[in-house]
All heavy atoms as a GROMACS GRO file, in nm:
protein
  585
    1THR      N    1  21.224   1.787 -20.681
    1THR     CA    2  21.306   1.881 -20.758
    1THR      C    3  21.423   1.821 -20.826
    1THR      O    4  21.514   1.885 -20.871
    1THR     CB    5  21.352   1.996 -20.664
    1THR    OG1    6  21.423   1.934 -20.566
    1THR    CG2    7  21.238   2.074 -20.604
    2ILE      N    8  21.423   1.689 -20.837
    2ILE     CA    9  21.530   1.620 -20.904
    2ILE      C   10  21.532   1.652 -21.051
    2ILE      O   11  21.429   1.664 -21.116
    2ILE     CB   12  21.515   1.464 -20.888
    2ILE    CG1   13  21.531   1.419 -20.744
    2ILE    CG2   14  21.615   1.392 -20.978
    2ILE    CD1   15  21.505   1.282 -20.718
    3GLY      N   16  21.648   1.693 -21.102
    3GLY     CA   17  21.663   1.734 -21.242
    3GLY      C   18  21.649   1.883 -21.267
    3GLY      O   19  21.674   1.929 -21.376
    4PHE      N   20  21.597   1.956 -21.168
    4PHE     CA   21  21.586   2.102 -21.193
    4PHE      C   22  21.731   2.162 -21.180
    4PHE      O   23  21.812   2.124 -21.104
    4PHE     CB   24  21.498   2.168 -21.081
    4PHE     CG   25  21.350   2.137 -21.089
    4PHE    CD1   26  21.265   2.172 -20.989
    4PHE    CD2   27  21.299   2.074 -21.205
    4PHE    CE1   28  21.127   2.141 -20.996
    4PHE    CE2   29  21.163   2.045 -21.215
    4PHE     CZ   30  21.079   2.080 -21.111
    5GLU      N   31  21.747   2.260 -21.263
    5GLU     CA   32  21.868   2.336 -21.256
    5GLU      C   33  21.854   2.442 -21.138
    5GLU      O   34  21.748   2.481 -21.110
    5GLU     CB   35  21.894   2.404 -21.394
    5GLU     CG   36  21.920   2.304 -21.510
    5GLU     CD   37  22.037   2.216 -21.480
    5GLU    OE1   38  22.140   2.267 -21.438
    5GLU    OE2   39  22.029   2.098 -21.509
    6PRO      N   40  21.967   2.494 -21.094
    6PRO     CA   41  21.961   2.588 -20.982
    6PRO      C   42  21.886   2.718 -21.019
    6PRO      O   43  21.833   2.781 -20.932
    6PRO     CB   44  22.107   2.625 -20.954
    6PRO     CG   45  22.184   2.504 -20.998
    6PRO     CD   46  22.106   2.449 -21.118
    7SER      N   47  21.873   2.744 -21.146
    7SER     CA   48  21.804   2.872 -21.193
    7SER      C   49  21.651   2.847 -21.209
    7SER      O   50  21.586   2.954 -21.227
    7SER     CB   51  21.867   2.926 -21.314
    7SER     OG   52  21.844   2.833 -21.421
    8ASP      N   53  21.602   2.733 -21.198
    8ASP     CA   54  21.464   2.706 -21.220
    8ASP      C   55  21.383   2.740 -21.096
    8ASP      O   56  21.419   2.708 -20.984
    8ASP     CB   57  21.436   2.563 -21.254
    8ASP     CG   58  21.489   2.525 -21.388
    8ASP    OD1   59  21.514   2.603 -21.469
    8ASP    OD2   60  21.504   2.397 -21.414
    9LEU      N   61  21.273   2.817 -21.116
    9LEU     CA   62  21.181   2.844 -21.012
    9LEU      C   63  21.041   2.820 -21.055
    9LEU      O   64  21.002   2.879 -21.155
    9LEU     CB   65  21.194   2.993 -20.969
    9LEU     CG   66  21.093   3.041 -20.858
    9LEU    CD1   67  21.103   2.970 -20.730
    9LEU    CD2   68  21.109   3.191 -20.844
   10PHE      N   69  20.965   2.736 -20.989
   10PHE     CA   70  20.829   2.701 -21.027
   10PHE      C   71  20.741   2.738 -20.910
   10PHE      O   72  20.758   2.699 -20.793
   10PHE     CB   73  20.814   2.555 -21.054
   10PHE     CG   74  20.890   2.501 -21.170
   10PHE    CD1   75  21.020   2.465 -21.158
   10PHE    CD2   76  20.833   2.512 -21.301
   10PHE    CE1   77  21.090   2.422 -21.269
   10PHE    CE2   78  20.905   2.466 -21.410
   10PHE     CZ   79  21.027   2.420 -21.392
   11ILE      N   80  20.641   2.824 -20.940
   11ILE     CA   81  20.543   2.861 -20.836
   11ILE      C   82  20.412   2.820 -20.889
   11ILE      O   83  20.363   2.858 -21.000
   11ILE     CB   84  20.542   3.012 -20.813
   11ILE    CG1   85  20.678   3.055 -20.758
   11ILE    CG2   86  20.432   3.051 -20.711
   11ILE    CD1   87  20.700   3.208 -20.743
   12VAL      N   88  20.340   2.730 -20.817
   12VAL     CA   89  20.208   2.687 -20.861
   12VAL      C   90  20.104   2.738 -20.751
   12VAL      O   91  20.110   2.698 -20.640
   12VAL     CB   92  20.200   2.530 -20.862
   12VAL    CG1   93  20.063   2.486 -20.899
   12VAL    CG2   94  20.306   2.483 -20.962
   13ALA      N   95  20.024   2.837 -20.791
   13ALA     CA   96  19.933   2.900 -20.697
   13ALA      C   97  19.827   2.968 -20.780
   13ALA      O   98  19.856   3.043 -20.870
   13ALA     CB   99  20.000   2.998 -20.610
   14PRO      N  100  19.697   2.943 -20.748
   14PRO     CA  101  19.588   3.017 -20.813
   14PRO      C  102  19.580   3.161 -20.760
   14PRO      O  103  19.626   3.194 -20.656
   14PRO     CB  104  19.464   2.936 -20.778
   14PRO     CG  105  19.501   2.869 -20.655
   14PRO     CD  106  19.648   2.846 -20.656
   15ARG      N  107  19.519   3.242 -20.843
   15ARG     CA  108  19.499   3.380 -20.806
   15ARG      C  109  19.403   3.379 -20.692
   15ARG      O  110  19.306   3.303 -20.683
   15ARG     CB  111  19.448   3.463 -20.920
   15ARG     CG  112  19.547   3.482 -21.025
   15ARG     CD  113  19.501   3.563 -21.143
   15ARG     NE  114  19.368   3.626 -21.117
   15ARG     CZ  115  19.290   3.661 -21.216
   15ARG    NH1  116  19.329   3.644 -21.342
   15ARG    NH2  117  19.175   3.721 -21.196
   16PRO      N  118  19.414   3.476 -20.596
   16PRO     CA  119  19.320   3.491 -20.488
   16PRO      C  120  19.179   3.517 -20.542
   16PRO      O  121  19.166   3.580 -20.649
   16PRO     CB  122  19.363   3.610 -20.405
   16PRO     CG  123  19.514   3.625 -20.440
   16PRO     CD  124  19.525   3.571 -20.585
   17SER      N  125  19.081   3.472 -20.474
   17SER     CA  126  18.936   3.493 -20.503
   17SER      C  127  18.894   3.422 -20.632
   17SER      O  128  18.780   3.443 -20.679
   17SER     CB  129  18.901   3.640 -20.519
   17SER     OG  130  18.938   3.708 -20.400
   18MET      N  131  18.978   3.340 -20.684
   18MET     CA  132  18.935   3.258 -20.799
   18MET      C  133  18.904   3.121 -20.757
   18MET      O  134  18.963   3.074 -20.660
   18MET     CB  135  19.049   3.250 -20.905
   18MET     CG  136  19.086   3.391 -20.961
   18MET     SD  137  18.959   3.482 -21.033
   18MET     CE  138  18.925   3.389 -21.184
   19GLY      N  139  18.812   3.060 -20.820
   19GLY     CA  140  18.771   2.922 -20.780
   19GLY      C  141  18.884   2.822 -20.793
   19GLY      O  142  18.960   2.833 -20.888
   20LYS      N  143  18.897   2.738 -20.699
   20LYS     CA  144  19.000   2.633 -20.702
   20LYS      C  145  18.936   2.504 -20.744
   20LYS      O  146  18.825   2.467 -20.695
   20LYS     CB  147  19.064   2.618 -20.565
   20LYS     CG  148  19.118   2.736 -20.489
   20LYS     CD  149  19.185   2.843 -20.572
   20LYS     CE  150  19.233   2.953 -20.489
   20LYS     NZ  151  19.155   3.072 -20.482
   21CYS      N  152  18.991   2.437 -20.840
   21CYS     CA  153  18.932   2.316 -20.894
   21CYS      C  154  18.971   2.201 -20.804
   21CYS      O  155  19.091   2.161 -20.801
   21CYS     CB  156  18.978   2.291 -21.035
   21CYS     SG  157  18.929   2.417 -21.150
   22LEU      N  158  18.874   2.136 -20.738
   22LEU     CA  159  18.896   2.018 -20.668
   22LEU      C  160  18.786   1.916 -20.704
   22LEU      O  161  18.667   1.956 -20.725
   22LEU     CB  162  18.877   2.045 -20.516
   22LEU     CG  163  18.994   2.122 -20.450
   22LEU    CD1  164  18.957   2.157 -20.306
   22LEU    CD2  165  19.123   2.043 -20.453
   23PRO      N  166  18.815   1.792 -20.712
   23PRO     CA  167  18.717   1.689 -20.750
   23PRO      C  168  18.611   1.673 -20.632
   23PRO      O  169  18.640   1.705 -20.517
   23PRO     CB  170  18.794   1.564 -20.770
   23PRO     CG  171  18.917   1.580 -20.692
   23PRO     CD  172  18.950   1.723 -20.691
   24HIS      N  173  18.493   1.620 -20.669
   24HIS     CA  174  18.389   1.612 -20.568
   24HIS      C  175  18.431   1.512 -20.458
   24HIS      O  176  18.372   1.520 -20.341
   24HIS     CB  177  18.259   1.553 -20.637
   24HIS     CG  178  18.279   1.415 -20.693
   24HIS    ND1  179  18.235   1.309 -20.626
   24HIS    CD2  180  18.332   1.375 -20.810
   24HIS    CE1  181  18.263   1.201 -20.699
   24HIS    NE2  182  18.319   1.235 -20.810
   25ASP      N  183  18.521   1.423 -20.485
   25ASP     CA  184  18.560   1.323 -20.379
   25ASP      C  185  18.683   1.374 -20.300
   25ASP      O  186  18.737   1.294 -20.215
   25ASP     CB  187  18.581   1.184 -20.434
   25ASP     CG  188  18.687   1.184 -20.551
   25ASP    OD1  189  18.732   1.289 -20.593
   25ASP    OD2  190  18.731   1.072 -20.588
   26ALA      N  191  18.736   1.499 -20.321
   26ALA     CA  192  18.836   1.550 -20.243
   26ALA      C  193  18.792   1.563 -20.090
   26ALA      O  194  18.675   1.601 -20.067
   26ALA     CB  195  18.880   1.686 -20.291
   27GLU      N  196  18.884   1.526 -20.004
   27GLU     CA  197  18.848   1.526 -19.859
   27GLU      C  198  18.891   1.654 -19.795
   27GLU      O  199  18.997   1.714 -19.821
   27GLU     CB  200  18.917   1.416 -19.789
   27GLU     CG  201  18.858   1.273 -19.839
   27GLU     CD  202  18.926   1.160 -19.781
   27GLU    OE1  203  19.041   1.168 -19.737
   27GLU    OE2  204  18.854   1.059 -19.766
   28ILE      N  205  18.802   1.704 -19.704
   28ILE     CA  206  18.824   1.830 -19.635
   28ILE      C  207  18.818   1.800 -19.481
   28ILE      O  208  18.734   1.725 -19.436
   28ILE     CB  209  18.710   1.935 -19.670
   28ILE    CG1  210  18.702   1.956 -19.825
   28ILE    CG2  211  18.726   2.058 -19.585
   28ILE    CD1  212  18.822   2.033 -19.870
   29VAL      N  213  18.905   1.861 -19.403
   29VAL     CA  214  18.904   1.839 -19.254
   29VAL      C  215  18.803   1.941 -19.201
   29VAL      O  216  18.812   2.060 -19.228
   29VAL     CB  217  19.040   1.864 -19.197
   29VAL    CG1  218  19.038   1.852 -19.050
   29VAL    CG2  219  19.144   1.765 -19.255
   30LEU      N  220  18.710   1.897 -19.123
   30LEU     CA  221  18.612   1.974 -19.063
   30LEU      C  222  18.661   2.032 -18.930
   30LEU      O  223  18.763   1.984 -18.877
   30LEU     CB  224  18.482   1.899 -19.037
   30LEU     CG  225  18.420   1.841 -19.167
   30LEU    CD1  226  18.302   1.757 -19.128
   30LEU    CD2  227  18.385   1.938 -19.269
   31GLY      N  228  18.590   2.130 -18.876
   31GLY     CA  229  18.633   2.196 -18.750
   31GLY      C  230  18.644   2.099 -18.638
   31GLY      O  231  18.725   2.119 -18.547
   32ASP      N  232  18.561   1.993 -18.635
   32ASP     CA  233  18.567   1.897 -18.523
   32ASP      C  234  18.667   1.783 -18.546
   32ASP      O  235  18.678   1.690 -18.461
   32ASP     CB  236  18.432   1.838 -18.497
   32ASP     CG  237  18.370   1.760 -18.612
   32ASP    OD1  238  18.440   1.748 -18.710
   32ASP    OD2  239  18.251   1.725 -18.604
   33GLY      N  240  18.744   1.794 -18.652
   33GLY     CA  241  18.847   1.695 -18.682
   33GLY      C  242  18.800   1.578 -18.774
   33GLY      O  243  18.883   1.503 -18.822
   34ARG      N  244  18.672   1.571 -18.806
   34ARG     CA  245  18.621   1.466 -18.892
   34ARG      C  246  18.664   1.509 -19.038
   34ARG      O  247  18.695   1.626 -19.066
   34ARG     CB  248  18.468   1.456 -18.887
   34ARG     CG  249  18.416   1.401 -18.762
   34ARG     CD  250  18.260   1.390 -18.766
   34ARG     NE  251  18.197   1.522 -18.777
   34ARG     CZ  252  18.111   1.550 -18.871
   34ARG    NH1  253  18.074   1.462 -18.962
   34ARG    NH2  254  18.060   1.676 -18.881
   35VAL      N  255  18.661   1.411 -19.122
   35VAL     CA  256  18.698   1.435 -19.268
   35VAL      C  257  18.572   1.402 -19.345
   35VAL      O  258  18.502   1.304 -19.325
   35VAL     CB  259  18.808   1.341 -19.310
   35VAL    CG1  260  18.839   1.350 -19.454
   35VAL    CG2  261  18.935   1.370 -19.233
   36ALA      N  262  18.542   1.486 -19.442
   36ALA     CA  263  18.426   1.466 -19.529
   36ALA      C  264  18.465   1.510 -19.673
   36ALA      O  265  18.556   1.587 -19.689
   36ALA     CB  266  18.309   1.551 -19.484
   37THR      N  267  18.395   1.447 -19.767
   37THR     CA  268  18.422   1.491 -19.909
   37THR      C  269  18.345   1.626 -19.941
   37THR      O  270  18.249   1.657 -19.873
   37THR     CB  271  18.371   1.383 -20.004
   37THR    OG1  272  18.232   1.372 -19.991
   37THR    CG2  273  18.439   1.246 -19.977
   38ILE      N  274  18.396   1.688 -20.043
   38ILE     CA  275  18.334   1.809 -20.088
   38ILE      C  276  18.190   1.778 -20.131
   38ILE      O  277  18.101   1.858 -20.101
   38ILE     CB  278  18.411   1.873 -20.204
   38ILE    CG1  279  18.544   1.929 -20.154
   38ILE    CG2  280  18.325   1.980 -20.276
   38ILE    CD1  281  18.633   1.983 -20.256
   39GLU      N  282  18.163   1.662 -20.193
   39GLU     CA  283  18.031   1.622 -20.230
   39GLU      C  284  17.934   1.622 -20.110
   39GLU      O  285  17.825   1.668 -20.112
   39GLU     CB  286  18.034   1.493 -20.307
   39GLU     CG  287  17.896   1.449 -20.349
   39GLU     CD  288  17.898   1.316 -20.428
   39GLU    OE1  289  17.988   1.236 -20.403
   39GLU    OE2  290  17.808   1.297 -20.506
   40ALA      N  291  17.982   1.555 -20.010
   40ALA     CA  292  17.899   1.547 -19.883
   40ALA      C  293  17.868   1.674 -19.822
   40ALA      O  294  17.753   1.701 -19.778
   40ALA     CB  295  17.970   1.451 -19.786
   41LEU      N  296  17.960   1.764 -19.824
   41LEU     CA  297  17.944   1.903 -19.766
   41LEU      C  298  17.839   1.981 -19.849
   41LEU      O  299  17.755   2.050 -19.796
   41LEU     CB  300  18.078   1.978 -19.759
   41LEU     CG  301  18.180   1.923 -19.662
   41LEU    CD1  302  18.308   2.000 -19.671
   41LEU    CD2  303  18.123   1.912 -19.524
   42CYS      N  304  17.847   1.965 -19.980
   42CYS     CA  305  17.755   2.034 -20.069
   42CYS      C  306  17.618   1.982 -20.053
   42CYS      O  307  17.521   2.058 -20.051
   42CYS     CB  308  17.802   2.025 -20.215
   42CYS     SG  309  17.938   2.134 -20.260
   43ARG      N  310  17.598   1.856 -20.033
   43ARG     CA  311  17.468   1.792 -20.014
   43ARG      C  312  17.408   1.833 -19.877
   43ARG      O  313  17.289   1.863 -19.870
   43ARG     CB  314  17.478   1.639 -20.017
   43ARG     CG  315  17.497   1.584 -20.152
   43ARG     CD  316  17.495   1.432 -20.151
   43ARG     NE  317  17.553   1.377 -20.271
   43ARG     CZ  318  17.480   1.349 -20.379
   43ARG    NH1  319  17.349   1.375 -20.375
   43ARG    NH2  320  17.531   1.297 -20.479
   44ALA      N  321  17.491   1.846 -19.777
   44ALA     CA  322  17.446   1.884 -19.642
   44ALA      C  323  17.421   2.038 -19.633
   44ALA      O  324  17.337   2.083 -19.549
   44ALA     CB  325  17.545   1.841 -19.540
   45ARG      N  326  17.482   2.113 -19.718
   45ARG     CA  327  17.472   2.262 -19.725
   45ARG      C  328  17.502   2.322 -19.590
   45ARG      O  329  17.454   2.426 -19.551
   45ARG     CB  330  17.332   2.303 -19.761
   45ARG     CG  331  17.296   2.262 -19.897
   45ARG     CD  332  17.340   2.366 -19.996
   45ARG     NE  333  17.285   2.340 -20.127
   45ARG     CZ  334  17.352   2.367 -20.238
   45ARG    NH1  335  17.473   2.417 -20.236
   45ARG    NH2  336  17.305   2.340 -20.354
   46ASP      N  337  17.599   2.254 -19.510
   46ASP     CA  338  17.634   2.302 -19.379
   46ASP      C  339  17.768   2.256 -19.350
   46ASP      O  340  17.796   2.132 -19.365
   46ASP     CB  341  17.539   2.265 -19.268
   46ASP     CG  342  17.567   2.329 -19.140
   46ASP    OD1  343  17.609   2.448 -19.133
   46ASP    OD2  344  17.565   2.256 -19.039
   47ALA      N  345  17.858   2.333 -19.300
   47ALA     CA  346  17.994   2.291 -19.266
   47ALA      C  347  18.064   2.392 -19.184
   47ALA      O  348  18.038   2.513 -19.197
   47ALA     CB  349  18.076   2.265 -19.387
   48GLU      N  350  18.146   2.343 -19.095
   48GLU     CA  351  18.240   2.433 -19.021
   48GLU      C  352  18.375   2.380 -19.046
   48GLU      O  353  18.403   2.267 -19.014
   48GLU     CB  354  18.205   2.428 -18.869
   48GLU     CG  355  18.285   2.531 -18.790
   48GLU     CD  356  18.238   2.543 -18.645
   48GLU    OE1  357  18.228   2.435 -18.583
   48GLU    OE2  358  18.214   2.656 -18.598
   49LEU      N  359  18.462   2.463 -19.116
   49LEU     CA  360  18.585   2.416 -19.166
   49LEU      C  361  18.704   2.486 -19.099
   49LEU      O  362  18.692   2.599 -19.050
   49LEU     CB  363  18.598   2.446 -19.318
   49LEU     CG  364  18.474   2.401 -19.398
   49LEU    CD1  365  18.489   2.456 -19.539
   49LEU    CD2  366  18.458   2.248 -19.402
   50LEU      N  367  18.816   2.425 -19.108
   50LEU     CA  368  18.941   2.484 -19.061
   50LEU      C  369  19.003   2.562 -19.178
   50LEU      O  370  19.001   2.504 -19.296
   50LEU     CB  371  19.038   2.382 -19.014
   50LEU     CG  372  19.014   2.315 -18.879
   50LEU    CD1  373  19.109   2.196 -18.855
   50LEU    CD2  374  19.016   2.414 -18.767
   51THR      N  375  19.047   2.682 -19.158
   51THR     CA  376  19.105   2.754 -19.267
   51THR      C  377  19.229   2.827 -19.208
   51THR      O  378  19.237   2.854 -19.084
   51THR     CB  379  19.012   2.866 -19.324
   51THR    OG1  380  19.069   2.924 -19.435
   51THR    CG2  381  18.973   2.971 -19.221
   52LEU      N  382  19.324   2.858 -19.298
   52LEU     CA  383  19.447   2.915 -19.251
   52LEU      C  384  19.437   3.068 -19.268
   52LEU      O  385  19.419   3.122 -19.380
   52LEU     CB  386  19.565   2.867 -19.333
   52LEU     CG  387  19.710   2.898 -19.280
   52LEU    CD1  388  19.732   2.849 -19.144
   52LEU    CD2  389  19.813   2.844 -19.382
   53GLY      N  390  19.454   3.140 -19.156
   53GLY     CA  391  19.448   3.287 -19.154
   53GLY      C  392  19.571   3.358 -19.210
   53GLY      O  393  19.675   3.292 -19.230
   54ASP      N  394  19.568   3.485 -19.231
   54ASP     CA  395  19.675   3.565 -19.273
   54ASP      C  396  19.793   3.562 -19.178
   54ASP      O  397  19.908   3.581 -19.211
   54ASP     CB  398  19.633   3.707 -19.299
   54ASP     CG  399  19.540   3.727 -19.413
   54ASP    OD1  400  19.543   3.638 -19.504
   54ASP    OD2  401  19.469   3.819 -19.415
   55ASP      N  402  19.762   3.534 -19.048
   55ASP     CA  403  19.869   3.525 -18.953
   55ASP      C  404  19.915   3.380 -18.929
   55ASP      O  405  19.984   3.353 -18.833
   55ASP     CB  406  19.818   3.586 -18.811
   55ASP     CG  407  19.693   3.502 -18.764
   55ASP    OD1  408  19.643   3.412 -18.836
   55ASP    OD2  409  19.653   3.534 -18.652
   56TRP      N  410  19.882   3.293 -19.023
   56TRP     CA  411  19.925   3.148 -19.025
   56TRP      C  412  19.872   3.068 -18.912
   56TRP      O  413  19.932   2.969 -18.876
   56TRP     CB  414  20.080   3.142 -19.034
   56TRP     CG  415  20.132   3.207 -19.157
   56TRP    CD1  416  20.190   3.334 -19.163
   56TRP    CD2  417  20.140   3.149 -19.284
   56TRP    NE1  418  20.225   3.357 -19.291
   56TRP    CE2  419  20.197   3.249 -19.368
   56TRP    CE3  420  20.110   3.032 -19.338
   56TRP    CZ2  421  20.219   3.222 -19.508
   56TRP    CZ3  422  20.130   3.008 -19.475
   56TRP    CH2  423  20.181   3.101 -19.558
   57THR      N  424  19.763   3.108 -18.852
   57THR     CA  425  19.693   3.027 -18.753
   57THR      C  426  19.568   2.967 -18.812
   57THR      O  427  19.502   3.027 -18.896
   57THR     CB  428  19.660   3.111 -18.626
   57THR    OG1  429  19.568   3.218 -18.663
   57THR    CG2  430  19.785   3.170 -18.567
   58LEU      N  431  19.528   2.851 -18.759
   58LEU     CA  432  19.406   2.786 -18.806
   58LEU      C  433  19.285   2.853 -18.737
   58LEU      O  434  19.290   2.881 -18.615
   58LEU     CB  435  19.413   2.638 -18.776
   58LEU     CG  436  19.508   2.559 -18.862
   58LEU    CD1  437  19.507   2.414 -18.811
   58LEU    CD2  438  19.471   2.564 -19.012
   59ARG      N  439  19.176   2.865 -18.810
   59ARG     CA  440  19.055   2.924 -18.760
   59ARG      C  441  18.938   2.841 -18.809
   59ARG      O  442  18.943   2.784 -18.912
   59ARG     CB  443  19.039   3.072 -18.812
   59ARG     CG  444  19.151   3.163 -18.775
   59ARG     CD  445  19.124   3.296 -18.839
   59ARG     NE  446  19.249   3.370 -18.818
   59ARG     CZ  447  19.271   3.492 -18.870
   59ARG    NH1  448  19.180   3.544 -18.950
   59ARG    NH2  449  19.382   3.549 -18.849
   60LEU      N  450  18.833   2.855 -18.737
   60LEU     CA  451  18.702   2.792 -18.779
   60LEU      C  452  18.629   2.892 -18.868
   60LEU      O  453  18.625   3.014 -18.842
   60LEU     CB  454  18.615   2.750 -18.663
   60LEU     CG  455  18.670   2.632 -18.578
   60LEU    CD1  456  18.584   2.615 -18.462
   60LEU    CD2  457  18.688   2.514 -18.658
   61THR      N  458  18.576   2.843 -18.976
   61THR     CA  459  18.494   2.930 -19.071
   61THR      C  460  18.381   2.846 -19.128
   61THR      O  461  18.386   2.732 -19.130
   61THR     CB  462  18.578   2.987 -19.173
   61THR    OG1  463  18.509   3.089 -19.248
   61THR    CG2  464  18.634   2.888 -19.271
   62ARG      N  465  18.281   2.916 -19.175
   62ARG     CA  466  18.172   2.856 -19.248
   62ARG      C  467  18.168   2.908 -19.394
   62ARG      O  468  18.182   3.026 -19.418
   62ARG     CB  469  18.035   2.888 -19.180
   62ARG     CG  470  18.020   2.826 -19.046
   62ARG     CD  471  17.879   2.840 -18.994
   62ARG     NE  472  17.852   2.758 -18.882
   62ARG     CZ  473  17.826   2.627 -18.887
   62ARG    NH1  474  17.822   2.564 -19.001
   62ARG    NH2  475  17.801   2.559 -18.784
   63PRO      N  476  18.146   2.812 -19.487
   63PRO     CA  477  18.136   2.860 -19.628
   63PRO      C  478  18.021   2.958 -19.643
   63PRO      O  479  17.921   2.949 -19.579
   63PRO     CB  480  18.107   2.733 -19.707
   63PRO     CG  481  18.154   2.618 -19.614
   63PRO     CD  482  18.135   2.670 -19.474
   64SER      N  483  18.048   3.065 -19.728
   64SER     CA  484  17.941   3.166 -19.744
   64SER      C  485  17.844   3.114 -19.847
   64SER      O  486  17.732   3.171 -19.857
   64SER     CB  487  18.003   3.297 -19.791
   64SER     OG  488  18.080   3.272 -19.908
   65ALA      N  489  17.877   3.020 -19.928
   65ALA     CA  490  17.783   2.969 -20.035
   65ALA      C  491  17.832   2.830 -20.076
   65ALA      O  492  17.946   2.796 -20.066
   65ALA     CB  493  17.784   3.061 -20.155
   66PHE      N  494  17.738   2.755 -20.128
   66PHE     CA  495  17.764   2.623 -20.182
   66PHE      C  496  17.726   2.627 -20.331
   66PHE      O  497  17.607   2.639 -20.361
   66PHE     CB  498  17.689   2.515 -20.112
   66PHE     CG  499  17.734   2.495 -19.970
   66PHE    CD1  500  17.684   2.570 -19.867
   66PHE    CD2  501  17.828   2.397 -19.940
   66PHE    CE1  502  17.729   2.549 -19.741
   66PHE    CE2  503  17.875   2.383 -19.813
   66PHE     CZ  504  17.828   2.457 -19.706
   67VAL      N  505  17.822   2.624 -20.415
   67VAL     CA  506  17.794   2.645 -20.554
   67VAL      C  507  17.838   2.520 -20.640
   67VAL      O  508  17.953   2.483 -20.631
   67VAL     CB  509  17.865   2.768 -20.618
   67VAL    CG1  510  17.842   2.779 -20.761
   67VAL    CG2  511  17.827   2.891 -20.541
   68ASP      N  512  17.747   2.461 -20.709
   68ASP     CA  513  17.782   2.348 -20.794
   68ASP      C  514  17.772   2.402 -20.945
   68ASP      O  515  17.656   2.425 -20.992
   68ASP     CB  516  17.686   2.242 -20.775
   68ASP     CG  517  17.720   2.118 -20.868
   68ASP    OD1  518  17.811   2.123 -20.947
   68ASP    OD2  519  17.648   2.011 -20.860
   69ASP      N  520  17.882   2.430 -21.005
   69ASP     CA  521  17.881   2.487 -21.136
   69ASP      C  522  17.906   2.379 -21.244
   69ASP      O  523  17.952   2.405 -21.354
   69ASP     CB  524  17.971   2.605 -21.151
   69ASP     CG  525  18.112   2.569 -21.134
   69ASP    OD1  526  18.146   2.462 -21.077
   69ASP    OD2  527  18.196   2.657 -21.154
   70GLY      N  528  17.881   2.255 -21.204
   70GLY     CA  529  17.885   2.147 -21.304
   70GLY      C  530  18.032   2.094 -21.327
   70GLY      O  531  18.121   2.131 -21.262
   71GLU      N  532  18.038   2.001 -21.427
   71GLU     CA  533  18.170   1.944 -21.465
   71GLU      C  534  18.239   2.043 -21.558
   71GLU      O  535  18.180   2.091 -21.655
   71GLU     CB  536  18.149   1.809 -21.522
   71GLU     CG  537  18.100   1.711 -21.424
   71GLU     CD  538  18.088   1.568 -21.483
   71GLU    OE1  539  18.148   1.548 -21.586
   71GLU    OE2  540  18.005   1.493 -21.425
   72LYS      N  541  18.370   2.050 -21.537
   72LYS     CA  542  18.452   2.132 -21.625
   72LYS      C  543  18.565   2.049 -21.688
   72LYS      O  544  18.609   1.961 -21.624
   72LYS     CB  545  18.518   2.247 -21.549
   72LYS     CG  546  18.420   2.344 -21.474
   72LYS     CD  547  18.341   2.418 -21.574
   72LYS     CE  548  18.244   2.506 -21.496
   72LYS     NZ  549  18.136   2.556 -21.577
   73PRO      N  550  18.601   2.079 -21.808
   73PRO     CA  551  18.711   2.006 -21.866
   73PRO      C  552  18.842   2.033 -21.792
   73PRO      O  553  18.866   2.147 -21.737
   73PRO     CB  554  18.723   2.056 -22.015
   73PRO     CG  555  18.658   2.197 -22.007
   73PRO     CD  556  18.559   2.188 -21.896
   74VAL      N  557  18.928   1.930 -21.787
   74VAL     CA  558  19.061   1.946 -21.726
   74VAL      C  559  19.165   1.919 -21.831
   74VAL      O  560  19.156   1.820 -21.905
   74VAL     CB  561  19.078   1.842 -21.602
   74VAL    CG1  562  19.215   1.847 -21.555
   74VAL    CG2  563  18.968   1.871 -21.506
   75PHE      N  564  19.262   2.003 -21.839
   75PHE     CA  565  19.363   1.990 -21.940
   75PHE      C  566  19.500   1.966 -21.877
   75PHE      O  567  19.527   2.018 -21.763
   75PHE     CB  568  19.375   2.116 -22.025
   75PHE     CG  569  19.250   2.157 -22.092
   75PHE    CD1  570  19.157   2.246 -22.033
   75PHE    CD2  571  19.210   2.093 -22.210
   75PHE    CE1  572  19.042   2.277 -22.095
   75PHE    CE2  573  19.096   2.121 -22.276
   75PHE     CZ  574  19.004   2.212 -22.216
   76ARG      N  575  19.582   1.885 -21.933
   76ARG     CA  576  19.710   1.842 -21.878
   76ARG      C  577  19.817   1.930 -21.952
   76ARG      O  578  19.809   1.953 -22.070
   76ARG     CB  579  19.736   1.701 -21.898
   76ARG     CG  580  19.870   1.660 -21.838
   76ARG     CD  581  19.890   1.508 -21.857
   76ARG     NE  582  19.781   1.443 -21.776
   76ARG     CZ  583  19.804   1.348 -21.690
   76ARG    NH1  584  19.929   1.311 -21.670
   76ARG    NH2  585  19.712   1.288 -21.626
   0.00000   0.00000   0.00000
């Protein structure tokens, strides 16, 4: 936050239920503590992941679908 004025407020958050853009080599922590890339999880079509619940506790969950919608342009 160096250089920000006291009145500046920046919130970076995607809308709920919208796809989040992560690269195929992004690493995800699995339920058993191992780390795997998104690409590996999509190829395996099976995963048990840690997710943060509404009560701020970690829970185990399984993805409901594995969707590869191709490459998308990224803008800066």
